[in-house]
Structures are given as C-alpha cells and as structure tokens.
C-alpha positions in Angstrom: 202.3 134.9 107.8 204.3 133.5 111.2 204.1 130.0 112.2 203.8 128.6 115.8 207.1 126.5 117.2 207.3 122.6 116.9 205.5 121.2 119.7 203.1 119.0 121.8 199.5 120.7 121.6 196.4 119.6 122.6 195.0 117.4 119.7 192.5 119.5 117.6 190.9 116.3 116.6 188.9 115.7 119.9 191.4 113.1 121.4 192.5 113.5 125.5 195.9 113.3 124.0 198.7 115.5 122.9 199.9 115.8 119.5 202.9 117.0 117.7 202.9 119.9 115.4 206.2 120.0 113.6 206.1 123.6 112.5 204.4 123.2 109.3 201.7 120.1 109.6 200.4 118.5 112.4 201.8 114.3 112.5 200.1 111.4 113.6 202.8 111.0 117.1 200.5 111.4 120.2 201.5 111.5 124.0 199.1 111.5 126.9 198.4 114.8 128.3 199.9 113.7 132.4 202.6 116.4 132.4 202.5 118.9 135.4 202.8 122.2 134.5 201.7 122.3 130.9 200.5 126.1 130.0 197.5 126.5 128.4 196.4 129.8 127.0 193.4 131.9 128.7 190.9 134.0 126.9 192.1 137.5 125.9 195.6 136.1 124.8 197.4 136.8 121.0 198.9 134.4 118.9 200.4 135.6 115.5 198.4 134.7 112.6 199.7 131.7 110.6 199.6 127.8 110.2 199.3 127.1 113.7 198.6 123.8 115.8 195.3 123.1 117.4 194.2 123.5 121.1 191.2 123.6 123.0 188.8 125.8 122.5 191.0 128.3 120.4 190.9 128.3 117.0 191.8 130.4 113.7 189.1 131.3 111.2 188.6 133.7 108.2 186.4 136.4 109.0 183.5 137.5 107.1 186.3 138.7 104.7 187.6 137.4 101.6 189.1 133.8 101.0 187.5 130.5 102.1 191.1 129.4 102.9 194.7 129.8 104.8 196.7 127.1 106.9 195.3 126.2 110.5 196.3 128.4 113.6 195.2 128.2 117.2 195.5 130.0 120.8 198.0 127.4 121.7 201.6 127.5 123.1 204.0 124.9 123.8 203.9 122.4 126.5 207.1 121.1 128.2 209.0 118.8 126.3 208.2 114.9 126.2 211.3 113.4 125.0 213.0 113.7 121.5 210.5 114.8 118.8 209.2 112.5 116.4 210.4 112.9 112.8 208.4 115.0 110.4 206.2 113.4 108.4 207.1 113.3 104.7 203.2 113.1 103.6 200.3 114.4 104.6 198.5 111.0 105.1 198.8 109.8 108.0 197.2 113.5 109.4 194.3 112.6 107.8 193.8 109.3 109.1 193.8 111.3 112.4 191.4 113.6 111.9 191.9 117.5 111.0 194.9 117.8 108.7 196.8 119.4 106.5 194.7 117.5 104.1 191.7 119.8 105.4 193.9 122.7 104.1 194.5 121.2 100.9 191.0 119.7 100.4 189.6 123.3 101.5 191.7 125.1 99.1 190.0 124.4 96.3 186.7 126.2 97.4 188.7 128.9 99.0 188.4 131.4 96.5 184.8 130.7 96.0 183.0 132.6 98.6 184.9 135.2 100.2 186.9 136.4 97.1 183.6 134.9 94.9 187.4 132.3 91.6 190.5 126.6 91.0 192.6 122.4 89.0 193.3 118.4 88.8 194.9 116.2 86.9 196.6 112.5 86.7 200.0 110.9 85.9 199.6 108.6 83.3 201.6 105.3 84.2 204.1 103.8 81.7 202.7 101.0 79.9 205.6 98.3 78.7 203.1 95.7 77.3 203.5 95.5 73.8 201.0 93.1 72.2 198.3 94.8 70.3 194.9 94.8 71.8 192.2 92.9 69.9 190.4 94.9 67.3 187.0 95.8 69.0 184.7 97.8 66.5 182.0 98.6 69.0 181.8 102.7 69.7 182.9 103.4 73.5 180.3 105.1 75.3 180.5 108.6 75.5 182.1 110.0 78.9 179.4 112.9 80.1 180.1 115.2 83.1 177.6 114.9 86.1 174.8 116.8 86.0 175.8 120.2 88.2 174.1 119.8 91.6 171.2 122.1 91.6 171.4 124.2 95.3 168.2 125.3 97.0 168.3 129.4 97.2 169.0 130.7 100.8 166.0 131.8 103.0 164.8 135.1 102.6 164.3 137.2 105.7 160.8 137.2 107.4 159.6 139.2 110.5 163.2 140.8 110.8 164.1 136.5 111.0 166.1 134.2 109.0 164.5 130.5 109.6 166.8 127.7 108.7 164.5 124.6 107.3 168.3 122.6 107.0 169.7 123.0 110.6 166.2 124.2 112.3 168.2 127.4 113.5 166.4 130.8 113.3 167.8 133.9 114.3 167.9 138.3 113.5 168.3 139.8 110.4 169.9 143.1 110.7 168.2 144.4 107.4 170.3 147.3 105.1 173.1 146.9 104.5 173.2 142.7 105.0 171.5 141.0 102.0 171.2 137.1 101.4 173.2 136.1 98.3 172.8 133.6 95.7 173.4 129.9 97.1 175.4 129.2 94.3 178.1 131.8 95.2 178.8 130.9 98.5 178.8 127.2 98.0 180.8 124.8 96.0 179.0 121.1 96.6 181.6 119.3 95.2 183.9 119.9 98.4 182.5 118.0 101.1 184.9 119.5 103.5 183.5 122.9 103.5 180.4 123.7 105.1 177.2 123.8 102.5 175.5 127.0 104.1 171.8 126.7 104.1 171.1 130.2 105.3 172.2 133.6 106.1 173.4 137.0 104.9 176.7 139.2 103.9 177.3 142.8 104.1 180.3 144.5 101.6 183.4 145.7 103.9 185.3 147.0 100.9 185.3 146.1 97.6 188.3 145.3 96.0 190.5 145.5 98.6 193.1 143.5 97.4 193.4 145.0 93.9 192.5 141.7 92.4 188.6 142.0 92.2 188.6 140.4 95.8 185.7 141.9 97.8 186.1 141.8 101.7 182.8 140.7 103.4 181.3 140.6 106.6 179.0 137.2 107.3 176.5 135.6 109.1 175.9 131.9 108.0 174.7 128.9 108.9 175.0 125.3 107.7 175.2 121.5 109.3 178.8 120.7 110.2 180.6 119.0 107.4 180.4 114.9 108.1 184.6 115.1 107.9 184.3 116.4 111.3 183.4 113.6 113.7 180.6 114.0 116.5 179.5 111.4 118.8 177.2 114.1 121.2 177.8 117.1 123.6 180.9 116.1 125.1 182.9 117.1 121.6 181.3 120.1 121.0 184.3 122.0 123.0 187.0 120.5 121.1 185.0 120.5 117.5 184.6 124.1 117.7 188.3 124.7 118.2 188.8 121.9 115.4 186.6 124.3 113.1 188.7 127.4 114.0 191.9 125.7 113.3 190.7 124.2 109.8 189.2 127.4 108.8 190.9 130.6 110.1 193.4 129.8 107.3 190.9 130.2 104.7 188.8 132.9 105.9 191.4 135.6 107.2 194.6 134.7 104.9 196.0 138.2 105.2 198.6 138.5 107.7 197.3 138.7 111.3 197.0 138.2 114.8 194.0 136.6 116.8 192.6 136.9 120.3 190.3 134.6 121.9 187.8 136.9 123.7 185.7 134.2 125.2 185.2 130.3 124.6 182.4 129.2 126.8 179.5 126.6 126.9 175.7 128.1 126.1 172.3 126.9 125.6 170.5 127.7 122.5 166.6 126.8 123.0 167.8 124.6 125.4 170.1 122.5 123.5 173.9 122.4 124.5 176.2 124.8 122.6 179.4 125.9 122.1 180.8 129.3 121.4 184.3 130.7 120.5 184.6 134.2 120.0 187.6 135.7 118.5 188.9 139.3 117.3 191.5 139.2 114.3 193.6 142.3 113.9 195.0 142.9 110.2 196.2 146.6 111.7 199.5 146.0 110.2 198.3 144.9 106.5 195.8 147.5 106.6 197.9 150.2 107.1 200.5 149.2 104.3 197.4 148.2 101.9 195.1 151.4 102.8 192.1 149.0 103.8 189.1 150.6 105.3 188.9 147.6 107.9 191.8 147.1 110.7 190.1 144.3 113.1 187.5 142.0 112.6 185.4 140.3 115.4 183.6 137.0 115.2 182.6 133.7 116.7 182.1 130.0 116.0 179.0 128.5 117.6 178.1 124.8 117.5 174.7 124.0 118.6 173.7 119.8 119.5 170.9 118.6 117.2 170.4 115.3 118.7 171.7 111.9 118.6 172.9 110.9 114.6 172.9 114.4 113.4 176.0 117.1 113.1 175.5 119.9 115.2 174.8 123.3 113.3 177.5 125.5 112.8 176.6 129.3 112.7 179.7 131.6 111.4 179.7 135.6 112.0 182.5 137.9 111.4 182.1 141.6 111.0 184.7 144.2 110.4 185.6 147.5 112.8 184.4 149.0 109.6 180.7 148.0 109.8 178.4 147.6 112.7 179.8 145.1 114.9 176.9 144.7 117.5 175.0 142.5 114.5 177.6 139.8 116.6 175.5 140.1 119.5 172.2 140.4 117.8 172.7 137.2 116.0 173.8 135.5 119.1 171.0 137.2 121.6 168.2 135.7 118.9 169.8 132.4 118.1 166.8 130.1 118.5 165.9 126.1 117.4 163.0 125.7 116.2 
C-alpha cells in the first residue's frame, strides 16, 4: 500500500489541534491549527489506500469485504510546515494516551480475520530470577487455573415486516431480502476485543467466495452497534470528528487490499430527529481486481454515528456494498434509518 507523507494533519482524536504523522504512525506532538492557507480535502478527492493520517470528516474503512483489519488512512493532505518536525516516536504507547493510534491497529488486528475473512497469538517474556535461596516447602495443592467461560453472545435479530430492529442501539432499518441474510453473532463478533464494535444487528451478502485463494470470502455488510467505549464521546459536537476517527481506525481492517478511496459526502443528518453524522466513501480496487481476477472492482460504503443522548455512546452504522451486488441497498438503509 502507498502511505501518506509525514506532516501536520487535523487530529483524528477530535481535538482542535494538528497532530504530527511521521509517515508510519501518529505521534504525541501537536500544534495549533492557526496557520493560513492550510489545504483541506473536499468531497470527491481521491487518496491512495494505506497507512495515512487523520482528517476531519474523511477516513478509511474496510468495506463489506473480507478483513476486519488494516492500517489507518484518510483523505488528508499535508498542511504547510510548522517548523522542525518532531522526532519519530519509538513507542506506540504515547499515541494510545492521545486517542486513536497505532495501538488501535495492533489491538484490532486480534479480531481482524474474524468477520470479513471469518480466522489469531499471545505470549509473555519470563524474567530472570537471580535469587538462589529455595522457597519454604508448601504441601498445599495450588488451585487449578481455569479459563473464564466464553461469553454467550445473543443472536442478531431476524427481520420482521421487511425491517431489522436492534434492541441494543434502538435503531431500525430496512432489510432488502435475498441474497442478504443475518449471520451468526459469533461469526462477526469478538467480545474479547473491546476496540472492535460488538455488532448487535445486521446482515450480509456474499460478493465472492474464496476471492483470495485462501478461503477468504468478500462480503457486503450492513451492521449496527454501540460505538466502542474506546472512542471518547461527550456529545453531538463530537460526531463529525468521531466519524472521521472511526473511518481512520477501521479502514485498514475492512479494506486491506491495495485501493484508493474517494469521499463522496461528509455531512450532518437527522435520524428520527436525533443528531447524526454520515461519511460516504468509495473504495477502488480496480488494479488489484484485474490482477487477481476478482468479481468486484469498487465498493461504496458509509459510516453513520447517531447520538443516543447524554451518557450513552452513539450508535454506529456501517454499510458497504461492492459493485457486483445491488448498491442501491446503501440508500435504502440510509433512507429507512430510524430510532425507536
């Protein structure tokens, strides 16, 4: 994948500052936005796929295709210089303290293959003990370590009267019927990864089986969930920047093949009178598609955040459909979206 050059970019964590992107990761260096002539991308601009910095309103995603995982990228161009760039961070932890960071990518990787590809490791480093004194004998039997029981996930709601009603988010939206189907909750969710959405409703359709020759299926997706607590939210004023942050965080995971992205629209909307923000985009996989003989070349999608009131994380809607399926489903979902 191509990468965005190092530079100052609008902070993807939602602050009014600029944050330094060192060419491979966000750093903890920030700077005031007050700089004349800062170029901002408009709807319709195209940005190459890959690890890129954050931008208000424009961010990456991984379409209903296979992979809940990749590196952040956004429709963002370098701003004029602000003096000597800061040194590259040697550790991703400062980024975690700032908000969305490379740590998100590392943490999300654990769940990346679960949804779109449907298939992950851990370990500890033992310390060296220089103590030579033997511990006192203890004849008691140590308790057996047991793994915590697997969390039972409630199944996703089935359609009724042509609609899906989500009891968790309070959202409801149109169900288009065949070839779309509601998947098993365990097939799309990893409750152990709190940085990924825990989808509480939705449906998907097969775009291409075994598209990668490794038993990975590319699918179209329409899903809803409460926005993970990992993303800080204080009210409707955060919706724009937060939608951009969500796109930046999840694009690498949902659209890992090399691609370019175009922001189609980035705007405030109302859902049953509630404040909401929608970022629509188009991912272009044409070069990879022609090289690999895929059935799809482009994919249209959207991230929508809907405010649910004080003290609650907004509802997240993710919809993405490749061009070898009926893409009118996207507009059907947007037009039919309601809050109960």
